[in-house]
N, C-alpha and C positions, 0 to 999 in steps of 0.2 A: 540776591533778593531785590526786587523791584521797589521803587519808591512807594507805590500803592500798597504793597504788601506789608512794608514797614509800618506806614501809617495806620493800616488796618490791625496790625499786632498791637500798636501803641494804644489805639483805642479800646482794644480788648482787655488790656493790662489796666487803664487808668479810668475808664468810664464805660461807653459802649453798652452791650447787652448785660441786663442785671444778673443773669444766670452766670455769665462769664466772670463777673466780680467775685462770685463765691467759689470758683473752680477749686482752689487750694484746700477747701475743707470737704470736697466730695469723695465718696467711696464708691467705685465703680467696678462690680465683679464681672468682668467681661472675659471671654475665654482668651483672647490674645492681649488686647489692649490693656486689660488691668494687670496681667502678668508682666507686660514689658514695663509699666510704670512702676509696679512695686519692686521689680528687680533693679531698675535704674536708681530708684529712690534709695536703696540700700547702698548705693556708691555715691551718695551726695558729697561725701569728703573728697571724693577722686576727682577734683577738678580738671585734671590733666587729660582725662578721658572724655570731657564734654565734647570737644571739638571732633574727635573721631566718631562718637556716637550721634551726635548732631549731623554729621555727614551722611549717615545711614538714612536718615529719614528725608523722604520726599513727600511734601504735602499736596492736597488738592483743595483748591479754593472754591468750595461748594457755595458759599455764600455770594460770591461775584458771579458764579455761572448762573445761579437760580434767580437772583434779583429779588424783588419785593412781593412777587406774587407766591406767597407762601402762607401756611397757618400762622396764626399769631403766636408770639413767643410769650406764652402763659408763665407768669412768675409765680408759681406756687411752691417753689423749693425743689421741684422734682427735676429730673434729667433724662433725656431720651437719647439714645445712641443707636445708629443702624450699624451692625457688624456684618460684613460680607466676607465669604470665602470665594476667591475667584478660582474658576477652573481653566485659566488661560494655559494653553499647551506650549507657549513660547519658551525659549531658553531651556533651563534645567528642567521645566515642567513637561517637557516634550515626552518624557518617559511614560507619561499617562494618557498619552493620545496624540493623535496627529494635529499639528499646528496649522489650523485652517484660517489663520489671520484674525481671529477674534476671540473674545472670552465670555463666559456667562457667570452669573452669581450662582456657584454650586451650592452654597449655604447662606441664608439669610436670617438674621435674628435682630428683632427690636427690643433693646434692653432699656428697661424703665427702672431708674433708681428712685425711690420713693423719698418724700421730704423727712429729713432727719438722717438719711443715707445709713440706715441700718439693714434695709432688705431691698430686694429688687424682683422683678417680674421679667422674664424673657419670653417673648413670642416668636416662635419660629413660623417663617413663612415658606411652605412648600414651594420648590422652584418651578414644579408642574402646575401651579395655580393659574387659571384663566382668569384674567383680568382685563378691564379697559385701561390700557396703557395710555397715559397723558402725553400730549405733543411735548417736546423738549428739544435741547440742543445738545449736540455732542462737545468734545472737549477742544474742538476747532470752532465752534460756533454755528456749525452747520444744523440747519433745522431737520428734526426727525419728527415725522407725522405721528399722531397717536393711532392706536390699533384696538379693535373690538375683538375680545376673546384672545389676547395675546398672552403667551406664557410669561409669568412674572420674571423669570431670569433673562428674557430677551431685552428688559429695560437697560440692564447693564451692557449687554452686548451691542445694542444699536446707539446707546448714547453715554456709555461710561458712568462713573460715581454718581454725577449730578443727576442724570436721568433716573438712576435707581433710587436715589433719595426722593426725587420728585414723585415717583410712583408710590413709593411708601407713604409719603405725605398726603397724596391723594386718595390712597386707600384708607388711611386711618384719620386723617384730619389733625395729626399731631405734627408739630415741627420738630425736626430731628435737630438736637443741638450739636451732635458730633457724628462723624462717619470713620470707620475703621475697616480697611481691607486687609485680608490675610492670604498669601499665596501657598500653594502646595509645599514647594521647597523650603520656604522660610518655616513653615509649620513643622516639618520634618527635622530641621536643624535645632529649632527650639526644644523640642521634645528630647532630641539626643542630648543636648547640653543639660537639660534638666535631670537627666539619668532615668529618663522613662515615667510612665504613668502606669500605676497599679489599678487594674480592674478585675472583676470576677465575672465569668461567663456562666450562665446557667444551662446552657446547652452548646453543643459544637457549633462553629461558624467556619464554613469553608466556602470561600467565594473566588471563583477563578478571575473575575474581572478586577477585584481589589487586591488580588494575590494574598488574602488572608486566610489562614489555617489555624483554628485555636480549638482545643479540647475543652470540654467544661471544666471550670476550676479558675484558680487565681493566675493571673499573669502580669508581668511587668512589661508593657508594650514600649519597644523603642520607637523612633520617629516613622519609620516605614511601615510598621504594624499599626500605629496609631493613625497614620493617614489611612491605612487600608480599612480600618475600622469605621472611621467617619465618612467613608466612601461607599461602603458596603450596603447593598441595597437588595439583589435578588436572592439572596440566601437566607433571609431572616423575615419573619413575619409574613405578609402576603406579597412580598417582593416589590413593594412600592417605595417612593420616596418618602412616604409618611413613616415606614419603618427605619428607614435610615435616619430620620430626624430624631426617633426615639433613641437610637445608639448614639447620636451626636450629643443629645441633651444628657445621658448618662455619663458619657466621656467628659463633657464639660464639667459636671460636678466633681469627678475624680481629679481632674486636672486643677481645679480650684484648691481642692485638698492637698495635692501635690505641692503646688506653689507655696502653701501656707506653712508646710512642714519641712521644706527643703533644707533649711539652715544654711542659705548661701551667705549670710551676713557675716559669718565668721571665717569665709573662704574668699578673699578678694579675687583670686584667679578665677574661680568658678563664677563669682559674681560677674565679673567683667565679660567671661564667655557667655553667660546668659543675656546679659544686657546688650551685648554685640549682636547675637543671634536674633534677639527679640526685636530690636529696632530695624534690623534687616527684614524682619517677616512681615512688617505691616507697611500699609500707605495710609496715613491718617488724613483728617481734613487739616487745613492750613492754620487752625487754632491750636493743633496738637503736634506740629511738626519740629518740635525741639525737645531737647530732654527736660529742660526747664518746665515747659508747659505739660509734658506727660507727668512729671513729678507732681505738679499741682493737681492735675486732673484725677490721680488715683491715690492721694496721699490717705492714709487710713483705711486701705483695702482690707487689712487684717481684720477689721470689725465684722466683715461680711463673710460667712461660710456658706457651704452648700446648703445647710438647713434653713438659711435666710433667703435663698433664691427660689422662686416659684417659677416653674418652666412649664409652658403650654405650647401647642401648635395652633395656629390660626384655624379656627372652625371651618371644616370643609367637608364636602361630600364627593363622592366619585361622579364625574360629569356623565350624565345620561347618554350624551352623544358620543362620548370618547372615554372608555374606562381607564385609559392611560393618563388622564388628566383629572385634576380636581377643580371645584368651583367653591367660592366662600359660600357659607351659610349666612346670609345677609344680616337676619336679626341676631344671630348669636356673635357674629363678627362685630356688629355694632356694640354689643355689651362689652366685648373685650376692649375695644378702642375707647369707649365712653368712660369705662372704668380707669384706664391709664391716664386719659386726659383730665379726669378728676382727681387723679393721684389715689386712687381706690384700689383695693385688691380685686383681681379679676374673680367674679362669681363662678361657683362650681357650675351653675346652670348653663354658662356659656360654651362650655365644652362637653355637655352631656350629649350622648348619641351622636358624635360626630365620627367620621372616618379616622381611625387611629394608626394603620399599618400593622397592627397586631405583633409588635416586637417589643412591648413594654415588659421590662424585666429579664431581657435576654442578657443585658449587661448592667451590672451593679457595682 
């Protein structure tokens, strides 16, 4: 760890940003990061494993890369986190496609935890959304020019995590407090350690690209099947990324339920396996890259269940110039971001008459 990162962490612990001071009281129901933290929390007495688990975590210093040209850090008691699922095909992820030397954000969610930390809203951003991508710098400091009508997921591809965060902040006007990235292989292993996730399908899902074949009914999905579900696109709804997002949101709620009910705290061996898999599955920002910080970040997660999480997709319509892409509905998107910035519920009018993907209810 560099002297700069050490001093930065000390500032976060003792003074620094006001939101950081209250990190240990927060509850964050996030698909991966919340699960990681609550599982690690259960092992708080197992001090001998801290070194091993800390070694699994590799942080990204988003604050240093973005500097001061960011939205204001509004101190209203809320918390905003960008959660990305990376579709890198390097290493073990090569089974899901050719490694062409880059990665894109296959899944993107802005998680807003409200003041009081009893409820949250999740806004999924379709990866095919055409946006004005701001100029940014990649992880080596190389300047990356902005682009008009760029696909949202290219921000991560050309500039890495910091560029993805800057793009979301540019779209929303909301400062992201944290960043969490999850990869394919880590996702699979975490689900397998968890013992699977139970979902119910209301129709058959058979997708050759995601290798998923499910009959209607209740299933306990292992890691490979869970990954297939959240990647399924062509065989549900209208075959768009919007339909896949609806599957992802349904799976997220099932995952939260499963973590809450798994009963790992009475089984130290299972707990350690879950914590090990979970800390290997994610790349957090540098303020969450230790077991202690993750524990503080998600302490009290058990107070938030699926019924307390409101999930929406960024209001979009199919692009008139390219039906394979979507564009934000400006007025309704502003309603979404304004509500979150003001720590208010997202109004129903913001998502009325938007493109949906037509896969709602396929998974329960």
